[in-house]
C-alpha positions in Angstrom: -65.9 1.7 -12.5 -67.5 -2.0 -13.8 -70.0 -2.0 -16.6 -71.5 -5.2 -18.2 -73.4 -3.9 -21.6 -75.8 -6.4 -23.3 -73.7 -9.4 -22.0 -74.3 -13.0 -23.2 -72.5 -16.2 -22.2 -73.3 -20.0 -22.5 -71.4 -23.0 -21.9 -72.4 -25.1 -25.4 -76.0 -24.9 -25.5 -76.5 -23.6 -21.7 -76.9 -19.9 -21.7 -76.0 -18.4 -18.5 -76.4 -14.6 -19.1 -78.7 -12.9 -22.2 -78.3 -9.2 -22.6 -77.2 -8.5 -18.9 -76.5 -5.2 -17.9 -75.0 -4.5 -14.8 -72.7 -1.4 -13.3 -70.4 -1.4 -10.4 -69.5 2.2 -9.2 -65.9 2.9 -7.7 -65.0 1.8 -4.3 -68.3 -0.3 -4.0 -68.5 -3.5 -2.0 -70.9 -6.1 -3.9 -71.8 -9.8 -2.7 -73.3 -12.1 -5.5 -76.0 -14.3 -4.3 -78.2 -17.1 -5.8 -78.9 -20.9 -6.1 -76.1 -23.5 -7.4 -75.6 -23.1 -11.0 -77.0 -19.7 -11.6 -74.1 -18.3 -13.2 -72.3 -16.6 -9.9 -68.6 -18.1 -10.3 -69.1 -17.5 -14.1 -70.0 -13.9 -13.5 -66.3 -13.7 -11.3 -64.6 -15.3 -14.6 -66.0 -12.6 -16.8 -64.9 -10.1 -14.7 -61.4 -11.3 -14.5 -61.1 -11.8 -18.2 -60.7 -15.8 -17.6 -63.8 -16.1 -19.7 -65.1 -13.8 -22.8 -68.7 -13.0 -23.4 -70.3 -14.6 -26.5 -72.2 -11.1 -27.2 -71.5 -7.8 -25.5 -69.0 -6.0 -23.6 -67.3 -5.8 -20.2 -65.9 -2.5 -19.2 -63.3 -1.5 -16.1 -62.4 1.8 -15.6 -63.4 2.8 -19.2 -61.1 0.0 -20.7 -62.7 -3.6 -22.4 -62.1 -6.6 -20.7 -60.5 -8.8 -23.2 -58.2 -10.7 -21.1 -56.9 -10.5 -17.8 -55.7 -7.2 -16.1 -53.0 -6.7 -13.9 -55.1 -4.5 -11.5 -57.5 -7.3 -10.6 -57.1 -9.8 -8.1 -58.9 -13.0 -8.1 -59.2 -15.4 -4.7 -60.6 -18.8 -5.2 -62.1 -21.1 -2.6 -59.6 -23.6 -3.1 -57.1 -21.1 -2.1 -54.5 -22.2 -5.1 -51.3 -22.4 -3.2 -48.1 -24.3 -4.4 -47.7 -27.0 -1.8 -44.0 -27.3 -2.5 -43.3 -23.6 -1.8 -43.6 -21.8 1.7 -45.9 -18.8 2.7 -43.6 -16.3 1.7 -42.9 -17.9 -1.7 -46.4 -18.3 -2.5 -47.0 -14.5 -1.6 -44.0 -13.8 -3.9 -45.6 -15.7 -6.7 -47.3 -13.0 -8.7 -44.5 -10.6 -8.1 -41.9 -13.0 -9.8 -44.4 -13.2 -12.6 -44.5 -10.1 -13.2 -40.7 -9.5 -13.3 -40.4 -12.1 -15.6 -43.3 -11.4 -18.0 -44.4 -7.7 -17.3 -47.5 -6.5 -15.3 -50.1 -7.8 -18.0 -47.8 -10.5 -19.8 -47.0 -8.7 -23.1 -44.5 -5.6 -22.0 -41.4 -5.3 -20.7 -41.2 -6.3 -16.8 -41.1 -3.7 -14.5 -38.0 -2.8 -12.3 -40.0 -2.0 -9.4 -43.3 -3.4 -7.9 -45.3 -0.7 -6.3 -47.1 -1.2 -3.2 -46.2 -2.6 0.2 -43.5 -5.3 0.5 -44.2 -9.0 1.3 -42.8 -8.5 4.5 -45.4 -5.9 5.3 -48.5 -8.3 4.1 -46.8 -11.5 6.2 -47.2 -8.9 9.2 -50.4 -7.2 8.6 -52.3 -10.4 7.7 -50.6 -12.1 10.6 -48.9 -15.0 9.2 -45.0 -13.8 9.7 -44.7 -16.5 12.5 -45.5 -19.1 9.3 -43.9 -17.4 6.4 -41.4 -20.7 6.2 -44.0 -23.0 6.5 -45.7 -24.9 3.8 -49.2 -25.2 2.9 -49.8 -28.6 4.5 -48.3 -27.1 7.8 -51.2 -24.3 7.7 -54.5 -24.1 9.2 -57.3 -23.1 6.5 -57.6 -19.7 8.1 -53.8 -19.4 7.7 -54.0 -20.5 4.0 -56.8 -18.1 2.9 -54.7 -15.3 4.7 -51.4 -16.6 2.4 -53.8 -16.3 -0.7 -55.1 -12.7 0.2 -51.8 -11.7 0.9 -50.6 -12.8 -2.5 -53.2 -10.9 -4.4 -52.8 -7.9 -2.4 -49.0 -8.0 -2.9 -50.1 -7.0 -6.3 -51.7 -4.0 -5.7 -54.8 -4.7 -7.0 -57.8 -2.1 -7.4 -60.3 -4.9 -8.0 -60.9 -7.6 -5.7 -62.9 -10.9 -6.7 -63.8 -13.4 -4.2 -65.2 -16.9 -5.0 -66.9 -18.4 -1.7 -63.4 -17.5 0.0 -64.3 -18.6 3.7 -67.2 -21.3 3.3 -64.7 -24.2 4.3 -63.7 -22.7 7.4 -64.9 -22.5 10.5 -67.1 -20.0 12.1 -64.9 -18.4 14.4 -62.2 -18.1 11.5 -64.7 -17.1 9.0 -66.0 -14.3 11.1 -62.1 -13.1 11.6 -61.4 -13.0 7.8 -64.7 -11.3 7.1 -63.7 -8.5 9.3 -60.1 -8.4 8.1 -61.5 -8.3 4.8 -63.3 -5.1 5.4 -60.6 -3.4 6.8 -58.2 -4.3 4.0 -61.2 -2.8 1.7 -61.0 0.5 3.7 -57.5 0.6 4.0 -56.7 -0.1 0.3 -59.7 1.5 -1.5 -60.6 -1.8 -3.1 -63.6 -2.7 -5.2 -65.0 -5.9 -3.6 -67.3 -8.2 -5.6 -67.8 -11.4 -3.2 -69.8 -14.7 -4.6 -71.2 -16.7 -1.9 -73.9 -19.3 -1.2 -74.6 -17.8 2.5 -77.1 -15.3 2.9 -75.5 -14.2 6.2 -72.3 -13.6 4.7 -73.7 -11.5 1.6 -75.9 -9.1 4.1 -72.2 -8.7 6.0 -70.1 -8.2 3.5 -72.0 -6.3 0.3 -73.3 -2.8 0.6 -75.1 -3.7 -2.2 -76.5 -7.4 -3.0 -76.7 -8.8 -6.7 -79.5 -11.8 -6.6 -79.2 -14.0 -9.5 -81.7 -16.2 -10.4 -81.9 -19.4 -12.7 -79.8 -19.2 -15.8 -80.4 -17.5 -18.3 -80.0 -14.3 -16.2 -81.3 -11.3 -18.1 -82.5 -8.9 -15.5 -80.7 -7.9 -12.1 -82.4 -7.7 -8.9 -80.6 -5.4 -6.3 -80.7 -5.2 -2.4 -79.1 -2.0 -1.1 -77.1 -2.7 2.2 -75.4 0.6 3.6 -74.9 -0.9 7.0 -72.5 -3.7 6.1 -68.8 -2.8 7.1 -69.9 -0.6 9.9 -69.1 -1.3 13.5 -71.5 -3.8 15.1 -73.2 -4.4 12.2 -73.3 -8.1 12.7 -75.1 -7.8 15.9 -77.5 -5.2 14.9 -81.3 -5.7 14.2 -80.9 -4.5 10.6 -78.4 -6.9 10.2 -80.9 -9.5 11.3 -84.1 -7.9 9.1 -82.0 -8.1 6.2 -81.3 -11.9 6.8 -84.8 -12.7 6.9 -85.6 -10.4 3.9 -82.9 -12.1 2.0 -84.1 -15.5 2.9 -87.3 -14.6 1.4 -86.2 -13.3 -1.7 -84.1 -16.3 -2.3 -86.7 -18.8 -1.6 -89.0 -16.8 -4.3 -85.9 -17.4 -6.8 -85.8 -21.0 -6.1 -89.4 -21.6 -6.2 -89.8 -19.7 -9.6 -86.5 -21.8 -11.0 -88.6 -25.1 -10.2 -91.9 -24.0 -11.7 
């Protein structure tokens, strides 16, 4: 359960959110859609505990978000891989940090890490054949799979993704979108995915949050229960939703210019 209560945030004198309220139920998958500069990535950083609201509170599982939490996984567009480490070593990175600092960076390190092993994630994401390769030797899809494996190795309950597939070619992007849905179902994750793509928003979110130009005060939500079901990408419902999202997106963009 995620809850934002009267959240405000601003960069210097530029407000992004003002008295913003939003709730996400356990197991829900959301996409966040809106024009450039509307606060999509900022919203992810607030949820991740990497930025703090200037007012209001953010709760995850009935606990206030005051700093990064161990159960939240964040996957960025540029992958964030260490170029001097192999695929296997990059996947192990978070586990090594936890063994040294503990799961939350404060308490004593855990003796054991719960969840599947690094070897499992190498195999599950189809990158075991490149486990000893460096990021420069990988395709874009393999780098993104490595970033996903590194996050899932930490056994998160919330997966935040910031335009994770935007730089990939269409077949690779579709393959990773399908894989992400499989992992959501397998691991019982909450997903919040930021995207500029109308088609991706319709495909990946059973609920779609539309943000307008800042400051964002009210939410606009589109229900999309077909997302993640077999054949949805080719269904009439998917294409109709894309049409409706385009109309809503254009209305937001026109409103922002007025």
